[in-house]
NULO-79606 format. One record per residue (C-alpha): residue number from 1; x, y, z; residue in one letter. Coordinates in Angstrom, 1 decimal. Layout:
BEGIN
NUM / X / Y / Z / A
...
END
This chain:
BEGIN
1 / 30.4 / -23.0 / -30.3 / M
2 / 28.2 / -26.1 / -30.2 / V
3 / 26.0 / -28.0 / -32.5 / S
4 / 22.3 / -27.0 / -32.8 / T
5 / 21.1 / -30.0 / -30.9 / T
6 / 23.5 / -29.5 / -28.1 / E
7 / 22.9 / -25.8 / -27.9 / S
8 / 19.3 / -26.3 / -27.1 / L
9 / 20.3 / -28.1 / -23.9 / R
10 / 22.7 / -25.3 / -22.9 / L
11 / 22.1 / -21.7 / -21.9 / T
12 / 24.4 / -19.0 / -23.2 / P
13 / 25.7 / -18.8 / -19.6 / A
14 / 26.8 / -22.4 / -20.0 / D
15 / 28.4 / -21.7 / -23.4 / V
16 / 30.0 / -18.3 / -22.7 / L
17 / 29.9 / -18.0 / -18.9 / G
18 / 29.3 / -14.3 / -19.1 / V
19 / 25.6 / -13.9 / -20.1 / F
20 / 22.9 / -13.1 / -17.5 / P
21 / 21.9 / -16.0 / -15.3 / E
22 / 18.3 / -16.0 / -16.7 / E
23 / 19.4 / -16.4 / -20.3 / S
24 / 18.3 / -19.1 / -22.7 / D
25 / 18.0 / -20.0 / -26.4 / L
26 / 14.8 / -20.5 / -28.3 / T
27 / 14.4 / -23.5 / -30.6 / E
28 / 15.6 / -21.3 / -33.5 / T
29 / 18.8 / -20.2 / -31.6 / G
30 / 17.6 / -16.8 / -30.5 / E
31 / 18.8 / -15.3 / -27.2 / L
32 / 16.2 / -14.6 / -24.4 / T
33 / 16.8 / -12.6 / -21.3 / I
34 / 14.4 / -13.2 / -18.4 / G
35 / 12.2 / -15.1 / -20.8 / G
36 / 12.0 / -12.2 / -23.3 / C
37 / 13.4 / -12.7 / -26.8 / S
38 / 15.8 / -10.1 / -28.1 / V
39 / 13.8 / -9.6 / -31.3 / S
40 / 10.7 / -8.8 / -29.2 / Q
41 / 12.6 / -6.4 / -27.0 / L
42 / 14.1 / -4.6 / -30.1 / A
43 / 10.6 / -4.3 / -31.7 / E
44 / 9.0 / -2.9 / -28.5 / E
45 / 11.8 / -0.7 / -27.1 / F
46 / 14.2 / -0.1 / -30.1 / G
47 / 17.9 / -0.2 / -30.1 / T
48 / 20.3 / 0.6 / -28.6 / P
49 / 18.9 / -0.6 / -25.3 / A
50 / 20.1 / -1.7 / -21.9 / Y
51 / 18.4 / -5.0 / -21.0 / V
52 / 18.6 / -6.2 / -17.3 / I
53 / 17.9 / -9.7 / -16.0 / D
54 / 15.9 / -8.8 / -12.9 / E
55 / 15.8 / -12.3 / -11.3 / Q
56 / 19.5 / -12.9 / -11.8 / G
57 / 20.2 / -9.5 / -10.4 / L
58 / 18.2 / -10.1 / -7.3 / R
59 / 19.9 / -13.5 / -6.9 / R
60 / 23.3 / -11.9 / -7.0 / Q
61 / 22.2 / -9.3 / -4.4 / I
62 / 21.2 / -12.2 / -2.0 / R
63 / 24.6 / -13.8 / -2.4 / R
64 / 26.2 / -10.7 / -1.0 / F
65 / 23.6 / -9.9 / 1.7 / V
66 / 23.1 / -13.4 / 3.0 / D
67 / 26.7 / -14.5 / 2.5 / G
68 / 28.1 / -11.6 / 4.5 / L
69 / 25.4 / -11.9 / 7.2 / A
70 / 26.2 / -15.6 / 7.7 / S
71 / 29.9 / -14.9 / 8.1 / R
72 / 29.7 / -11.6 / 10.1 / W
73 / 26.2 / -11.0 / 11.5 / P
74 / 26.8 / -7.4 / 12.4 / R
75 / 27.2 / -6.3 / 8.8 / S
76 / 25.7 / -4.1 / 6.1 / T
77 / 26.0 / -4.4 / 2.3 / V
78 / 25.7 / -1.1 / 0.5 / L
79 / 24.9 / -0.9 / -3.2 / F
80 / 27.6 / 1.3 / -4.9 / A
81 / 25.0 / 3.1 / -6.9 / S
82 / 27.3 / 4.9 / -9.3 / K
83 / 27.4 / 1.6 / -11.1 / S
84 / 23.7 / 1.8 / -12.1 / L
85 / 22.1 / 5.0 / -10.9 / P
86 / 18.5 / 4.4 / -12.0 / A
87 / 15.4 / 4.9 / -9.8 / V
88 / 14.2 / 1.3 / -10.5 / A
89 / 17.6 / -0.1 / -9.4 / M
90 / 17.5 / 1.9 / -6.2 / Y
91 / 14.0 / 0.4 / -5.5 / A
92 / 15.3 / -3.1 / -6.1 / I
93 / 18.2 / -2.4 / -3.7 / A
94 / 15.8 / -1.2 / -1.1 / E
95 / 13.5 / -4.2 / -1.5 / S
96 / 16.4 / -6.7 / -1.2 / E
97 / 17.7 / -5.2 / 2.0 / G
98 / 20.7 / -3.3 / 0.6 / L
99 / 21.9 / 0.0 / 2.0 / G
100 / 22.9 / 2.5 / -0.7 / V
101 / 26.0 / 4.6 / -1.2 / D
102 / 25.6 / 7.8 / -3.3 / V
103 / 28.3 / 10.0 / -4.7 / A
104 / 26.4 / 13.1 / -5.6 / G
105 / 23.2 / 15.1 / -5.3 / G
106 / 21.6 / 13.4 / -8.3 / G
107 / 22.2 / 9.9 / -6.9 / E
108 / 20.8 / 11.0 / -3.6 / L
109 / 17.7 / 12.5 / -5.2 / M
110 / 17.0 / 9.2 / -7.2 / M
111 / 17.5 / 7.0 / -4.1 / A
112 / 15.0 / 9.1 / -2.1 / L
113 / 12.6 / 9.1 / -5.0 / A
114 / 12.8 / 5.3 / -5.1 / A
115 / 11.8 / 5.1 / -1.5 / G
116 / 15.2 / 4.2 / 0.0 / V
117 / 15.2 / 4.8 / 3.8 / D
118 / 17.5 / 7.7 / 4.5 / P
119 / 18.8 / 5.8 / 7.5 / A
120 / 20.3 / 3.3 / 4.9 / R
121 / 22.0 / 5.9 / 2.7 / I
122 / 25.7 / 6.8 / 2.9 / Y
123 / 27.3 / 9.7 / 0.9 / M
124 / 30.7 / 9.6 / -0.7 / H
125 / 32.6 / 12.0 / -2.9 / G
126 / 35.9 / 13.8 / -2.9 / N
127 / 34.6 / 17.2 / -3.8 / A
128 / 31.1 / 17.6 / -2.3 / K
129 / 29.5 / 21.0 / -2.7 / S
130 / 27.8 / 22.9 / 0.1 / D
131 / 24.5 / 22.2 / -1.7 / A
132 / 25.1 / 18.4 / -1.7 / E
133 / 26.2 / 18.3 / 1.9 / I
134 / 23.1 / 20.3 / 2.8 / D
135 / 20.9 / 17.9 / 0.8 / M
136 / 22.3 / 15.0 / 2.8 / A
137 / 21.9 / 16.8 / 6.1 / L
138 / 18.3 / 17.8 / 5.4 / Q
139 / 17.4 / 14.3 / 4.2 / A
140 / 18.8 / 12.8 / 7.4 / G
141 / 21.0 / 10.2 / 5.8 / I
142 / 22.8 / 7.6 / 7.9 / R
143 / 26.4 / 8.7 / 7.3 / C
144 / 28.6 / 11.1 / 5.3 / I
145 / 32.0 / 9.9 / 4.5 / I
146 / 34.6 / 12.7 / 5.0 / V
147 / 37.2 / 12.7 / 2.2 / D
148 / 39.2 / 15.8 / 3.1 / N
149 / 39.7 / 18.5 / 5.7 / L
150 / 38.1 / 21.2 / 3.6 / D
151 / 34.9 / 19.1 / 3.4 / E
152 / 35.1 / 18.6 / 7.2 / L
153 / 35.2 / 22.4 / 7.6 / A
154 / 32.0 / 22.6 / 5.5 / R
155 / 30.4 / 20.0 / 7.7 / L
156 / 31.5 / 21.8 / 10.9 / E
157 / 29.7 / 24.9 / 9.6 / T
158 / 26.6 / 23.4 / 8.1 / L
159 / 25.7 / 20.7 / 10.6 / T
160 / 23.2 / 21.8 / 13.2 / T
161 / 21.8 / 18.5 / 14.3 / R
162 / 23.4 / 15.1 / 15.1 / P
163 / 25.1 / 13.5 / 12.0 / Q
164 / 27.3 / 10.4 / 11.8 / A
165 / 30.3 / 10.5 / 9.7 / V
166 / 33.2 / 8.2 / 8.7 / M
167 / 36.7 / 9.2 / 7.5 / I
168 / 38.1 / 7.9 / 4.3 / R
169 / 41.6 / 6.6 / 4.7 / L
170 / 44.1 / 6.4 / 1.8 / T
171 / 45.4 / 2.9 / 2.5 / P
172 / 48.4 / 2.9 / 0.2 / G
173 / 47.2 / -0.3 / -1.6 / I
174 / 47.4 / -0.5 / -5.4 / S
175 / 45.9 / -3.7 / -6.7 / P
176 / 46.4 / -4.9 / -10.3 / R
177 / 43.7 / -3.1 / -12.3 / T
178 / 43.5 / -0.3 / -14.9 / H
179 / 45.2 / 3.0 / -13.7 / A
180 / 41.9 / 4.9 / -14.0 / S
181 / 40.3 / 2.4 / -11.5 / Q
182 / 42.9 / 2.7 / -8.8 / L
183 / 41.6 / 4.6 / -5.7 / T
184 / 43.7 / 3.4 / -2.8 / G
185 / 47.3 / 4.3 / -3.7 / G
186 / 49.3 / 7.0 / -1.9 / T
187 / 48.9 / 9.3 / -5.0 / D
188 / 45.1 / 8.8 / -5.2 / S
189 / 42.8 / 11.8 / -5.2 / K
190 / 40.6 / 10.0 / -2.7 / F
191 / 40.9 / 10.0 / 1.1 / G
192 / 43.3 / 11.2 / 3.7 / L
193 / 46.7 / 9.9 / 4.9 / P
194 / 47.0 / 8.4 / 8.4 / R
195 / 48.1 / 11.6 / 10.1 / E
196 / 45.3 / 13.7 / 8.7 / Q
197 / 42.8 / 11.0 / 9.6 / V
198 / 43.9 / 11.4 / 13.2 / E
199 / 43.5 / 15.2 / 13.0 / L
200 / 40.0 / 14.8 / 11.4 / A
201 / 39.0 / 12.5 / 14.2 / A
202 / 40.0 / 15.0 / 16.9 / K
203 / 38.0 / 17.8 / 15.1 / R
204 / 34.9 / 15.5 / 14.8 / I
205 / 35.1 / 14.6 / 18.5 / A
206 / 35.2 / 18.3 / 19.4 / A
207 / 32.1 / 19.2 / 17.3 / H
208 / 28.7 / 19.3 / 19.1 / P
209 / 26.7 / 17.5 / 16.4 / F
210 / 29.2 / 15.3 / 14.5 / L
211 / 30.0 / 11.8 / 15.6 / S
212 / 32.6 / 9.5 / 14.3 / L
213 / 31.1 / 6.2 / 13.2 / D
214 / 34.2 / 4.6 / 11.8 / G
215 / 36.8 / 4.3 / 9.0 / I
216 / 36.2 / 3.9 / 5.3 / H
217 / 38.6 / 2.6 / 2.7 / V
218 / 38.4 / 1.7 / -1.0 / H
219 / 41.2 / 0.3 / -3.0 / I
220 / 39.9 / 0.3 / -6.6 / G
221 / 37.6 / -1.2 / -9.1 / S
222 / 37.6 / -4.4 / -11.3 / Q
223 / 40.0 / -6.0 / -8.8 / V
224 / 40.5 / -9.7 / -9.8 / L
225 / 42.3 / -10.9 / -6.7 / E
226 / 41.0 / -11.3 / -3.2 / T
227 / 44.3 / -10.6 / -1.3 / E
228 / 44.2 / -6.8 / -1.7 / P
229 / 40.8 / -6.7 / 0.1 / F
230 / 42.2 / -8.7 / 3.0 / A
231 / 45.1 / -6.2 / 3.0 / D
232 / 42.6 / -3.3 / 3.2 / A
233 / 41.1 / -4.8 / 6.4 / V
234 / 44.5 / -5.0 / 8.0 / K
235 / 45.2 / -1.3 / 7.1 / T
236 / 42.0 / 0.0 / 8.7 / V
237 / 42.6 / -2.2 / 11.8 / A
238 / 45.9 / -0.4 / 12.4 / D
239 / 44.1 / 2.8 / 13.2 / L
240 / 42.6 / 1.4 / 16.4 / G
241 / 39.1 / 0.3 / 17.5 / P
242 / 36.1 / 1.8 / 15.9 / F
243 / 32.4 / 1.1 / 15.8 / E
244 / 32.3 / 0.6 / 12.0 / T
245 / 34.8 / -0.5 / 9.4 / Y
246 / 33.8 / 0.1 / 5.7 / D
247 / 36.0 / -1.9 / 3.4 / I
248 / 34.5 / -0.4 / 0.3 / G
249 / 33.9 / -2.4 / -3.0 / G
250 / 35.8 / -3.1 / -6.1 / G
251 / 35.4 / -6.8 / -6.7 / L
252 / 35.9 / -7.5 / -10.4 / G
253 / 33.7 / -9.5 / -12.8 / V
254 / 34.3 / -11.8 / -15.7 / Q
255 / 33.8 / -9.9 / -19.0 / Y
256 / 35.1 / -12.6 / -21.4 / T
257 / 35.7 / -16.3 / -21.3 / E
258 / 39.4 / -15.9 / -20.7 / D
259 / 39.2 / -13.4 / -17.8 / Q
260 / 38.2 / -15.3 / -14.7 / P
261 / 37.1 / -13.4 / -11.6 / A
262 / 36.8 / -14.4 / -7.9 / P
263 / 33.5 / -15.8 / -6.8 / S
264 / 31.4 / -13.8 / -4.3 / V
265 / 32.0 / -16.6 / -1.8 / E
266 / 35.8 / -16.4 / -2.1 / S
267 / 35.7 / -12.6 / -1.8 / Y
268 / 33.6 / -12.8 / 1.3 / L
269 / 35.8 / -15.4 / 2.8 / D
270 / 38.9 / -13.3 / 2.3 / A
271 / 37.3 / -10.2 / 3.8 / V
272 / 35.8 / -11.9 / 6.8 / V
273 / 38.8 / -14.1 / 7.6 / D
274 / 40.8 / -10.9 / 7.7 / A
275 / 38.2 / -9.2 / 9.8 / A
276 / 38.2 / -12.1 / 12.3 / R
277 / 42.0 / -11.8 / 12.5 / A
278 / 42.3 / -8.0 / 12.8 / H
279 / 39.0 / -6.3 / 13.8 / L
280 / 37.2 / -6.1 / 17.1 / P
281 / 34.6 / -8.9 / 17.3 / A
282 / 31.7 / -6.5 / 18.0 / G
283 / 32.5 / -4.1 / 15.2 / A
284 / 30.1 / -3.5 / 12.3 / R
285 / 31.5 / -4.5 / 8.9 / L
286 / 30.4 / -2.8 / 5.6 / I
287 / 31.1 / -3.7 / 2.0 / I
288 / 30.1 / -1.8 / -1.1 / E
289 / 29.7 / -3.9 / -4.2 / P
290 / 28.5 / -2.2 / -7.4 / G
291 / 30.0 / -3.7 / -10.6 / R
292 / 29.9 / -7.2 / -9.1 / S
293 / 26.2 / -6.8 / -8.3 / L
294 / 24.9 / -5.5 / -11.6 / V
295 / 27.4 / -6.1 / -14.4 / A
296 / 26.5 / -9.6 / -15.5 / R
297 / 22.8 / -9.0 / -15.2 / A
298 / 22.9 / -6.5 / -18.0 / G
299 / 23.4 / -6.7 / -21.8 / V
300 / 23.4 / -4.0 / -24.5 / S
301 / 21.2 / -4.7 / -27.5 / L
302 / 22.2 / -3.2 / -30.9 / Y
303 / 21.2 / -3.4 / -34.5 / R
304 / 23.7 / -3.6 / -37.3 / V
305 / 23.7 / -0.6 / -39.6 / N
306 / 26.6 / -1.5 / -41.9 / A
307 / 28.9 / -4.3 / -42.8 / V
308 / 32.1 / -3.2 / -44.6 / K
309 / 34.9 / -5.3 / -46.1 / H
310 / 38.1 / -3.3 / -46.5 / T
311 / 41.4 / -4.4 / -45.0 / G
312 / 39.2 / -6.2 / -42.5 / K
313 / 35.6 / -6.7 / -41.9 / T
314 / 33.8 / -4.0 / -39.9 / F
315 / 30.4 / -4.5 / -38.4 / V
316 / 29.0 / -1.1 / -37.4 / A
317 / 26.1 / -1.0 / -34.9 / V
318 / 23.7 / 1.8 / -34.0 / D
319 / 25.4 / 2.5 / -30.6 / G
320 / 29.0 / 2.9 / -29.5 / G
321 / 31.1 / 4.9 / -27.0 / M
322 / 28.1 / 7.1 / -26.4 / A
323 / 26.4 / 4.3 / -24.6 / D
324 / 29.5 / 2.3 / -23.4 / N
325 / 32.3 / 4.7 / -22.6 / L
326 / 34.1 / 2.1 / -20.5 / D
327 / 35.6 / 0.5 / -23.6 / I
328 / 37.4 / 3.7 / -24.6 / A
329 / 38.1 / 4.8 / -21.0 / L
330 / 39.7 / 1.6 / -19.6 / T
331 / 40.3 / -0.6 / -22.7 / G
332 / 37.8 / -3.2 / -21.3 / Q
333 / 37.3 / -6.2 / -23.6 / R
334 / 33.9 / -7.6 / -24.3 / Y
335 / 32.2 / -10.4 / -26.2 / H
336 / 29.6 / -10.0 / -29.0 / A
337 / 27.1 / -12.3 / -30.6 / V
338 / 24.5 / -12.1 / -33.3 / V
339 / 21.7 / -12.8 / -30.9 / A
340 / 19.3 / -14.6 / -33.2 / T
341 / 21.7 / -17.3 / -34.4 / T
342 / 23.5 / -18.3 / -31.2 / M
343 / 23.1 / -22.0 / -32.1 / D
344 / 25.3 / -21.7 / -35.1 / R
345 / 29.1 / -21.8 / -35.4 / V
346 / 30.7 / -18.3 / -35.9 / P
347 / 32.2 / -17.9 / -39.4 / D
348 / 33.3 / -14.3 / -39.6 / T
349 / 36.1 / -12.6 / -37.7 / V
350 / 35.4 / -8.9 / -37.6 / C
351 / 35.7 / -5.7 / -35.6 / D
352 / 32.4 / -4.6 / -34.0 / V
353 / 32.5 / -0.8 / -34.1 / V
354 / 30.2 / 1.9 / -33.0 / G
355 / 28.6 / 4.9 / -34.8 / R
356 / 30.5 / 7.7 / -33.0 / Q
357 / 33.1 / 9.6 / -35.1 / C
358 / 36.2 / 8.3 / -33.3 / E
359 / 38.6 / 5.6 / -34.4 / S
360 / 38.7 / 4.6 / -30.8 / G
361 / 35.0 / 3.6 / -31.0 / D
362 / 35.9 / 0.0 / -31.2 / L
363 / 33.5 / -2.1 / -29.2 / M
364 / 34.9 / -5.6 / -29.8 / V
365 / 38.0 / -6.3 / -31.8 / G
366 / 38.4 / -9.6 / -33.5 / G
367 / 34.8 / -10.7 / -32.7 / A
368 / 33.6 / -14.0 / -34.1 / K
369 / 30.1 / -13.6 / -35.5 / L
370 / 27.7 / -15.7 / -37.5 / V
371 / 27.4 / -14.2 / -41.0 / D
372 / 26.7 / -10.6 / -39.9 / P
373 / 24.3 / -8.6 / -42.0 / K
374 / 22.6 / -5.3 / -41.9 / V
375 / 19.6 / -5.5 / -39.6 / G
376 / 21.0 / -8.2 / -37.4 / D
377 / 20.7 / -7.9 / -33.6 / L
378 / 24.0 / -7.9 / -31.8 / V
379 / 24.2 / -8.3 / -28.1 / V
380 / 27.2 / -7.4 / -25.9 / I
381 / 27.0 / -9.0 / -22.4 / P
382 / 28.2 / -7.8 / -19.0 / V
383 / 27.3 / -4.2 / -19.6 / T
384 / 25.0 / -3.8 / -16.5 / G
385 / 27.6 / -1.7 / -14.7 / A
386 / 28.7 / 1.8 / -15.7 / Y
387 / 27.3 / 1.8 / -19.3 / S
388 / 24.2 / 3.7 / -18.4 / Y
389 / 26.1 / 5.6 / -15.8 / T
390 / 28.6 / 7.1 / -18.4 / M
391 / 26.1 / 7.4 / -21.3 / A
392 / 26.7 / 10.6 / -23.1 / N
393 / 25.5 / 12.7 / -26.1 / H
394 / 28.5 / 12.1 / -28.4 / Y
395 / 27.3 / 13.1 / -31.9 / N
396 / 24.0 / 14.0 / -30.4 / G
397 / 23.2 / 10.4 / -29.4 / A
398 / 20.1 / 10.1 / -27.1 / P
399 / 20.5 / 8.1 / -23.9 / I
400 / 19.2 / 4.5 / -24.4 / P
401 / 16.4 / 3.0 / -22.3 / P
402 / 16.7 / 0.6 / -19.5 / I
403 / 14.5 / -2.5 / -19.7 / V
404 / 14.1 / -5.0 / -16.8 / F
405 / 13.0 / -8.5 / -17.8 / C
406 / 11.6 / -11.2 / -15.5 / A
407 / 9.3 / -14.2 / -16.1 / D
408 / 8.8 / -13.3 / -19.8 / G
409 / 7.7 / -9.7 / -19.0 / K
410 / 9.6 / -6.6 / -20.0 / A
411 / 9.3 / -3.4 / -18.0 / S
412 / 10.6 / 0.0 / -19.0 / L
413 / 12.6 / 1.3 / -16.1 / A
414 / 14.0 / 4.4 / -17.9 / A
415 / 12.6 / 5.6 / -21.2 / R
416 / 14.7 / 6.4 / -24.2 / R
417 / 15.8 / 10.1 / -24.3 / E
418 / 14.4 / 11.9 / -27.3 / T
419 / 16.0 / 14.7 / -29.4 / Y
420 / 13.3 / 17.0 / -28.0 / E
421 / 14.6 / 16.1 / -24.5 / D
422 / 18.1 / 17.1 / -25.5 / M
423 / 16.9 / 20.5 / -26.7 / L
424 / 15.1 / 21.3 / -23.4 / Q
425 / 18.3 / 22.6 / -21.8 / T
426 / 19.2 / 24.9 / -24.7 / H
427 / 17.9 / 28.5 / -24.8 / Q
428 / 16.1 / 29.4 / -28.1 / P
429 / 16.5 / 33.1 / -27.2 / A
430 / 20.3 / 32.8 / -27.4 / F
431 / 20.2 / 31.4 / -31.0 / T
432 / 18.3 / 34.5 / -32.2 / R
433 / 21.2 / 36.6 / -31.2 / R
434 / 23.1 / 35.1 / -34.2 / W
END
């Protein structure tokens, strides 16, 4: 780390490179997010909590929206909302000019509740139900992405008024990422091979209400190279001229200091250079960032419940794999800090572990903390994507709140789930049988 005097001239983003853009340190070395100190946030909203830097988030959205428009004017940026499906996030996406892609009825419901224009909503999913397809049709969303021929048969039956669709192609591209985050290989559960895309296109053309808007492709998530995205453009171009080419999302982000990620600018350059080389000049180009929009803007705030010295030092916090499943699912590595002493040199190597009853509930192995003690506030950065999405009730854990911070003001975007909330779905009458 750095000396006290120097640290007061640097933000955590300068020191670590992974904290939200609107992060800073107080004179006592305490982390602030969007002008809000972590101790004040913990006092008002409790822990665990998801804290989002709203200004940094909006700035990142503009990098994508303005950056793509300046390179390819006939373009659309969709927020891949599975990365942070919260009504407040949908409202921010709408206000910043993003379209929205949803992958289920619940996401569609939240987007509509946030006021997102249905004409800017696209629906994904490899196993859409009749009910979800009907929701999309009734809402009048812009486009439904057809994943398979069985889904197309449902659309052919259910669609009774004009509806644009795209076909998802399996591109046969497998970038370097975790196996669970690959979506474009030939053995992926997503999309159709080339010959079935051609068959689907003929069926769509023959339907009185369906119209083919274009081709969609998605190669994976947390991709840390730009070349595979350029390859994806070439793959969709080989199918022939279309009105729209949706290249999907998947741009990776930097989680730790030793894991660099491409910049938004280098990603857009790679995609648009390939589009200029291979796509019709008048075509519409769509990209779908999710993780790369929201990950860095978010941190997870915890309180230390126990410090144990056995064969190693364990620092156990009041959250875990119930509020960040990505660690156990993909092995993603994170950084951790004691958030009230960030001006001090770390002196303790430890494992930051969660409270769920699994040995795999290891949040940060070999973390370097400043003299961790019970009651300390620990922050793990770069958790804005997929943490809330995959939050679960392991060991009866309630879902943490989402708090947006900007200009020194904290706003509750999603309240903390209570134990009473959890009981609402259970039937008291059933327990009386026993």
